[in-house]
C-alpha positions, 0 to 999 in steps of 0.5 A: 499500500502506498502511502501519499507525501500529504499523508506521511507531512500530517503524520509528522505533525505529531509525537511519537506518544500520540501516534502510538495512542491513535494506533491503540483505537484501532485494536490492530495489535497488542498494546504492548508490541510494535515500538522500540524499547529503551535502548533506543534514544533520540541523539538530538531530541529537540529535532521534529518527528521523523517519519519514513519507511525502514530500509533495513541492514545487519552490521559488524565491526569486530573484524575486517569484512572479507573484501572491501572497506568501512563504506563498501556497500554504501552506493548499494544501499542508495541504489536500492531506496527505490525497492521500499515504498517512500523516503527511507530511514536507515535502519541498522542492526548491529551483531556485535554483542556487545557493540564494538564500535559506532554504525555511522558518522558524518560521511555516512550521514552525508550520503544518506540525507543527500539520497533523502533519507529521512534519518538512522536506526541502529542497535549500535552506536553512533559518532559524529553527533555535532556534525550529524546535528547540523546536518538536521538528520535525525538519529536513533542510537544505543549509545556513543562511541568514537571510533569505527573499528572494522565496520562493514555490512553485511545484508540489506533489506531482510528483517532485522530486530532493533530496540527488541522489535521486529523490523520489515523492510518497507515499514512504516516508522515514526520517531522522536525524542520519547521513541520510535514505533511503527505504523501499521501501513493499512491504518496510517492514512487515518492515525493524523484524524484520530490523533486530532481527536485524541488531542480534542479528548485529552483537552477536556482533561487538560483543561479542568486541572487549569481552571484554577480550583479542580476537585475529584470529583469535576476531574472525574467528569472531565475524564467521563468526558475525555473517555467518551469522546474516544468511545465515540472516536472507536465506534466511528472507527469501528463502523468503517471497517 
């Protein structure tokens, strides 16, 4: 299923927790699945949300590759961007445990961004963070290591495990300072409107708490109004299926 550029831009208007809340309204997966765990953190928390499709790669840096150098495979990667349904997010599974050295630095991220990538995620680490931040290229890692060791890529566009979840090539990803989630493509076009409805529902509680003299009874009534709004959204979603 393809998504329009307008839909992707609309998804990027919302933070990742709101996206996760919206996904829950569609009952397409258990609430404790589909998002990366706390091993994956935003390198640049002030960046706006990142939205794109997973371009997956496995990676090692413990020992020299059979042939080539640290950047062997980069041209093949960018040449393969047309194999996924839209703008890519580079997703790396570092197979070395523990991680030996950085998955990416300034050169790799410059290449990826120049070919249209929206960001990078690795189960390993990154480096050159000042330079990557200056590129305005979102990055998510498990940490930082100053050297690249014998970094090399093994396979691309295969399922990988990052942040405790299985990522298929072409999976739709949304990430910000709160973390990274997958977005089921079959409901992705409906998620922005659901996000707007969630924000309207939450406003009942937020407005009441800011009213100046809240009490338990009033809070219960505000929460009831919030839930009634959400129940209406859920009913519409189920009716439209």
